[in-house]
Structures are given as structure tokens and as C-alpha cells.
DSSP file (Angstrom, degrees, kcal/mol; ACC not computed):
  #  RESIDUE AA STRUCTURE BP1 BP2  ACC     N-H-->O    O-->H-N    N-H-->O    O-->H-N    TCO  KAPPA ALPHA  PHI   PSI    X-CA   Y-CA   Z-CA
    1    1 A M              0   0    0      0, 0.0     2,-0.1     0, 0.0     0, 0.0   0.000 360.0 360.0 360.0 139.4    3.6  -38.5   12.3
    2    2 A R        -     0   0    0      1,-0.1     3,-0.1    53,-0.0     0, 0.0  -0.414 360.0-143.0 -73.4 148.5    1.4  -36.0   10.4
    3    3 A S        -     0   0    0      1,-0.3     2,-0.3    -2,-0.1    -1,-0.1   0.483  58.3 -74.1 -94.7  -2.4    3.2  -33.4    8.2
    4    4 A G        -     0   0    0     34,-0.1     2,-0.4     2,-0.0    -1,-0.3  -0.820  44.5 -82.5 140.8-178.7    0.8  -30.5    8.9
    5    5 A F        -     0   0    0     -2,-0.3     2,-0.1    -3,-0.1    -3,-0.0  -0.961  34.7-125.6-125.4 141.8   -2.6  -29.0    8.2
    6    6 A S     >  -     0   0    0     -2,-0.4     4,-2.2     1,-0.1     5,-0.1  -0.400  27.3-112.0 -79.4 162.9   -3.6  -27.0    5.2
    7    7 A N  H  > S+     0   0    0      1,-0.2     4,-2.6     2,-0.2     5,-0.2   0.899 120.4  53.4 -59.1 -40.5   -5.3  -23.6    5.5
    8    8 A L  H  > S+     0   0    0      1,-0.2     4,-2.6     2,-0.2    -1,-0.2   0.906 107.2  50.4 -63.7 -41.8   -8.5  -25.0    4.2
    9    9 A E  H  > S+     0   0    0      1,-0.2     4,-2.3     2,-0.2    -1,-0.2   0.907 111.2  49.9 -60.7 -41.0   -8.4  -27.8    6.8
   10   10 A A  H  X S+     0   0    0     -4,-2.2     4,-2.4     2,-0.2    -2,-0.2   0.928 111.4  47.6 -63.9 -45.3   -7.9  -25.2    9.5
   11   11 A V  H  X S+     0   0    0     -4,-2.6     4,-2.3     1,-0.2    -2,-0.2   0.931 113.3  48.0 -62.3 -46.0  -10.8  -23.1    8.3
   12   12 A R  H  X S+     0   0    0     -4,-2.6     4,-2.2     1,-0.2    -1,-0.2   0.881 111.9  50.2 -63.4 -37.7  -13.1  -26.1    8.0
   13   13 A T  H  X S+     0   0    0     -4,-2.3     4,-2.7     2,-0.2     5,-0.2   0.905 109.0  50.7 -68.6 -41.1  -12.1  -27.2   11.5
   14   14 A V  H  X S+     0   0    0     -4,-2.4     4,-2.5     1,-0.2    -2,-0.2   0.931 111.5  49.0 -60.7 -44.9  -12.8  -23.8   13.0
   15   15 A G  H  X>S+     0   0    0     -4,-2.3     5,-2.4     1,-0.2     4,-1.2   0.907 111.5  49.3 -59.9 -42.6  -16.2  -23.7   11.4
   16   16 A K  H  <5S+     0   0    0     -4,-2.2     3,-0.3     2,-0.2    -2,-0.2   0.933 112.7  46.4 -63.3 -46.8  -16.9  -27.2   12.7
   17   17 A V  H  <5S+     0   0    0     -4,-2.7    -2,-0.2     1,-0.2    -1,-0.2   0.888 117.5  43.3 -64.3 -39.6  -15.9  -26.4   16.3
   18   18 A L  H  <5S-     0   0    0     -4,-2.5    -1,-0.2    -5,-0.2    -2,-0.2   0.618 109.6-123.3 -81.5 -12.6  -17.9  -23.1   16.2
   19   19 A G  T  <5S+     0   0    0     -4,-1.2     2,-0.3    -3,-0.3    -3,-0.2   0.829  72.1 115.9  73.6  32.3  -20.9  -24.7   14.6
   20   20 A V      < -     0   0    0     -5,-2.4     2,-0.7    -6,-0.2    -1,-0.3  -0.920  68.5-118.5-129.4 156.4  -20.9  -22.3   11.6
   21   21 A K        -     0   0    0     -2,-0.3     2,-0.4    -3,-0.1    -9,-0.1  -0.858  30.1-162.9 -96.2 114.9  -20.3  -22.8    7.9
   22   22 A L        -     0   0    0     -2,-0.7    -7,-0.1   -11,-0.1    -6,-0.0  -0.829   6.0-159.1 -98.8 135.2  -17.3  -20.8    6.8
   23   23 A E        -     0   0    0     -2,-0.4     2,-0.0     2,-0.0    -2,-0.0  -0.830  12.2-157.9-114.8  90.7  -16.9  -20.1    3.1
   24   24 A P        -     0   0    0      0, 0.0     2,-0.6     0, 0.0   -16,-0.0  -0.367  13.5-129.8 -68.1 148.6  -13.2  -19.2    2.4
   25   25 A T        -     0   0    0     -2,-0.0     2,-0.5     0, 0.0    -2,-0.0  -0.879  16.7-146.2 -99.3 124.0  -12.4  -17.2   -0.7
   26   26 A M        -     0   0    0     -2,-0.6     2,-0.2     0, 0.0     0, 0.0  -0.787  21.8-177.4 -92.7 127.3   -9.7  -18.7   -2.9
   27   27 A G        -     0   0    0     -2,-0.5     2,-0.1     1,-0.1     3,-0.1  -0.640  33.8 -80.7-114.7 175.5   -7.6  -16.2   -4.6
   28   28 A K        -     0   0    0     -2,-0.2     2,-0.1     1,-0.1    -1,-0.1  -0.449  54.4 -96.6 -73.0 148.6   -4.7  -16.5   -7.1
   29   29 A R        -     0   0    0     -2,-0.1    -1,-0.1     1,-0.1     3,-0.1  -0.431  41.7-129.5 -63.1 137.1   -1.3  -17.2   -5.7
   30   30 A R    >   -     0   0    0     -2,-0.1     3,-2.4     1,-0.1    -1,-0.1  -0.572  33.8 -85.1 -87.6 153.4    0.7  -13.9   -5.3
   31   31 A P  T 3  S+     0   0    0      0, 0.0    -1,-0.1     0, 0.0     3,-0.1  -0.361 118.6  19.8 -56.4 130.5    4.2  -13.5   -6.6
   32   32 A G  T 3  S+     0   0    0      1,-0.3     2,-0.1    -3,-0.1    -3,-0.0   0.271  87.3 140.3  92.5 -12.2    6.6  -14.9   -4.1
   33   33 A D    <   -     0   0    0     -3,-2.4    -1,-0.3     1,-0.1    -4,-0.0  -0.426  54.2-122.8 -64.3 136.2    4.0  -17.1   -2.3
   34   34 A S        -     0   0    0      1,-0.1     3,-0.1    -2,-0.1    -4,-0.1  -0.585   7.6-137.4 -77.3 141.7    5.5  -20.5   -1.3
   35   35 A P  S    S+     0   0    0      0, 0.0     2,-0.3     0, 0.0    -1,-0.1   0.760  87.8   9.6 -70.5 -22.0    3.5  -23.4   -2.7
   36   36 A K        -     0   0    0      2,-0.0     2,-0.4   -30,-0.0   -30,-0.0  -0.944  59.8-172.8-159.5 133.4    3.9  -25.2    0.7
   37   37 A L        +     0   0    0     -2,-0.3     2,-0.4    -3,-0.1     0, 0.0  -0.995  12.6 170.8-129.0 126.7    5.0  -24.3    4.2
   38   38 A V        -     0   0    0     -2,-0.4     2,-0.2   -34,-0.1   -34,-0.1  -0.993  27.5-133.2-137.0 127.7    5.4  -26.9    7.0
   39   39 A A        -     0   0    0     -2,-0.4     2,-0.6   -36,-0.1    -2,-0.0  -0.563  16.8-146.3 -76.4 143.0    6.9  -26.4   10.4
   40   40 A D        +     0   0    0     -2,-0.2     3,-0.4     1,-0.1     4,-0.2  -0.940  19.1 178.2-114.9 112.0    9.4  -29.1   11.4
   41   41 A S     >  +     0   0    0     -2,-0.6     4,-1.9     1,-0.2     3,-0.3   0.262  51.8 107.2 -95.7  12.1    9.4  -29.8   15.1
   42   42 A S  H  > S+     0   0    0      1,-0.2     4,-2.6     2,-0.2    -1,-0.2   0.844  75.8  56.1 -62.8 -32.8   11.9  -32.6   15.0
   43   43 A A  H  >>S+     0   0    0     -3,-0.4     4,-3.1     2,-0.2     5,-0.5   0.901 106.9  49.8 -65.0 -39.0   14.6  -30.4   16.6
   44   44 A A  I  >>S+     0   0    0     -3,-0.3     6,-2.0     2,-0.2     4,-1.4   0.889 111.0  50.0 -65.4 -38.4   12.4  -29.8   19.6
   45   45 A F  I  X5S+     0   0    0     -4,-1.9     4,-0.9     4,-0.2    -2,-0.2   0.955 119.0  37.5 -60.4 -49.9   11.8  -33.5   19.8
   46   46 A K  I  <5S+     0   0    0     -4,-2.6    -2,-0.2     2,-0.2    -3,-0.2   0.961 125.4  33.3 -69.6 -54.7   15.5  -34.3   19.7
   47   47 A L  I  <5S+     0   0    0     -4,-3.1    -3,-0.2    -5,-0.2    -2,-0.1   0.861 133.6  23.6 -75.3 -37.6   17.1  -31.4   21.7
   48   48 A L  I  <<S-     0   0    0     -4,-1.4    -3,-0.2    -5,-0.5    -1,-0.2   0.556  92.6-124.7-107.9 -10.9   14.3  -30.8   24.3
   49   49 A G     << +     0   0    0     -4,-0.9    -4,-0.2    -5,-0.6     2,-0.2   0.750  54.3 166.6  68.4  22.0   12.5  -34.1   24.4
   50   50 A W        -     0   0    0     -6,-2.0    -1,-0.2    -7,-0.1    -2,-0.1  -0.452  17.5-178.5 -75.1 139.6    9.4  -32.1   23.6
   51   51 A K        -     0   0    0     -2,-0.2     2,-0.1    -3,-0.1     3,-0.0  -0.998  30.6-111.5-135.5 136.9    6.2  -33.8   22.6
   52   52 A P        -     0   0    0      0, 0.0     3,-0.1     0, 0.0     0, 0.0  -0.372  11.6-148.6 -67.6 144.5    3.0  -32.0   21.7
   53   53 A N  S    S+     0   0    0      1,-0.2     2,-0.4    -2,-0.1     0, 0.0   0.744  86.5  38.9 -78.9 -25.8    0.0  -32.5   24.1
   54   54 A R        +     0   0    0      1,-0.1    -1,-0.2     5,-0.0     3,-0.0  -0.985  48.0 162.0-129.7 133.3   -2.4  -32.2   21.2
   55   55 A S        +     0   0    0     -2,-0.4     2,-0.5    -3,-0.1    -1,-0.1   0.491  56.7  93.4-121.4 -12.9   -2.1  -33.5   17.7
   56   56 A S     >  -     0   0    0      1,-0.2     4,-2.4     2,-0.0     5,-0.2  -0.714  65.1-150.1 -83.4 124.0   -5.8  -33.3   16.7
   57   57 A L  H  > S+     0   0    0     -2,-0.5     4,-2.6     1,-0.2     5,-0.2   0.883  99.1  55.4 -60.7 -37.5   -6.6  -30.1   14.9
   58   58 A E  H  > S+     0   0    0      1,-0.2     4,-2.5     2,-0.2    -1,-0.2   0.900 109.1  46.5 -62.8 -40.2  -10.1  -30.2   16.3
   59   59 A K  H  > S+     0   0    0      2,-0.2     4,-2.6     1,-0.2     5,-0.2   0.899 111.4  51.9 -68.1 -40.9   -8.8  -30.4   19.9
   60   60 A I  H  X S+     0   0    0     -4,-2.4     4,-2.0     2,-0.2    -2,-0.2   0.941 114.3  42.3 -59.9 -48.2   -6.3  -27.6   19.2
   61   61 A V  H  X S+     0   0    0     -4,-2.6     4,-2.7     2,-0.2     5,-0.2   0.912 113.4  52.5 -66.9 -42.8   -9.1  -25.3   17.9
   62   62 A S  H  X S+     0   0    0     -4,-2.5     4,-2.5    -5,-0.2    -2,-0.2   0.917 110.4  47.9 -59.1 -44.7  -11.5  -26.4   20.7
   63   63 A D  H  X S+     0   0    0     -4,-2.6     4,-2.4     2,-0.2    -1,-0.2   0.892 111.9  49.8 -64.4 -39.6   -9.0  -25.6   23.4
   64   64 A A  H  X S+     0   0    0     -4,-2.0     4,-2.7    -5,-0.2     5,-0.2   0.921 111.4  48.4 -65.2 -43.4   -8.2  -22.2   21.8
   65   65 A V  H  X S+     0   0    0     -4,-2.7     4,-2.1     1,-0.2    -2,-0.2   0.920 112.2  49.8 -62.2 -43.6  -11.9  -21.3   21.6
   66   66 A E  H  X S+     0   0    0     -4,-2.5     4,-1.3    -5,-0.2    -2,-0.2   0.921 112.2  47.5 -61.0 -44.7  -12.4  -22.4   25.2
   67   67 A W  H  X S+     0   0    0     -4,-2.4     4,-0.8     1,-0.2     3,-0.5   0.941 113.3  46.8 -63.4 -48.0   -9.4  -20.3   26.4
   68   68 A F  H  < S+     0   0    0     -4,-2.7     3,-0.3     1,-0.2     6,-0.2   0.817 105.8  60.2 -66.2 -29.1  -10.5  -17.2   24.5
   69   69 A S  H  < S+     0   0    0     -4,-2.1    -1,-0.2     1,-0.2    -2,-0.2   0.861 110.8  41.2 -64.3 -34.6  -14.1  -17.6   25.7
   70   70 A G  H  < S+     0   0    0     -4,-1.3    -1,-0.2    -3,-0.5    -2,-0.2   0.535 121.8  42.2 -88.1  -8.0  -12.7  -17.2   29.3
   71   71 A H    ><  +     0   0    0     -4,-0.8     3,-2.4    -3,-0.3    -1,-0.2  -0.530  62.3 165.0-136.6  66.4  -10.3  -14.4   28.4
   72   72 A P  T 3  S+     0   0    0      0, 0.0    -1,-0.1     0, 0.0     3,-0.1   0.746  81.2  50.3 -61.1 -23.0  -12.1  -12.0   26.0
   73   73 A A  T 3  S-     0   0    0      1,-0.3     2,-0.1    -3,-0.1    -5,-0.1   0.398 112.4-126.7 -92.6   3.4   -9.5   -9.3   26.5
   74   74 A G    <   -     0   0    0     -3,-2.4    -1,-0.3    -6,-0.2     2,-0.3  -0.412  60.0 -10.4  83.5-164.8   -6.7  -11.8   25.8
   75   75 A Y        -     0   0    0     -2,-0.1     2,-0.4    -3,-0.1    -4,-0.0  -0.530  65.7-164.2 -73.8 130.0   -3.7  -12.5   28.0
   76   76 A Q              0   0    0     -2,-0.3    -2,-0.1     1,-0.1    -1,-0.0  -0.952 360.0 360.0-116.3 134.9   -3.4  -10.0   30.9
   77   77 A D              0   0    0     -2,-0.4    -1,-0.1     0, 0.0    -2,-0.0   0.501 360.0 360.0 -64.1 360.0   -0.2   -9.6   32.9
């Protein structure tokens, strides 16, 4: 199982899905910034029997872009 995606991987994947070249700006780490943050979904696997429908970052981003394209105002009650 994969342990997560970096911010840079996410930015590059969004650019790839949108067909644009994104140039992220790298800055200095701020005081208190964690060197690494990774969500752990093992409790959801164990307690709920949950399994993700998507594990490909490209598929996750593609689905989000598709949804937002059909809902430009976002989620409406």
C-alpha cells in the first residue's frame, strides 16, 4: 500500500490532468512546519471495512475536475 503523495506530486498531477504546466514556488520551511504529514486510514480499514475506490492520484484529480466542471457553484443543498 502506498504511504501518500507529496505536495509536488499533487501539483504535477493537477497540471497533467488539466493539460497545463504548473510551476510551484518552493519556499523555506516555516517554524513549526512538520517535515512530513501522512494520513493513516488503517483504522477505517479495520473498524469500518472501508476500502478506497481510487488509489491513483491521477484518477482522484480527474474525478474531482469532472465533478467541479459539472458543479461550478460547488455543492448545493
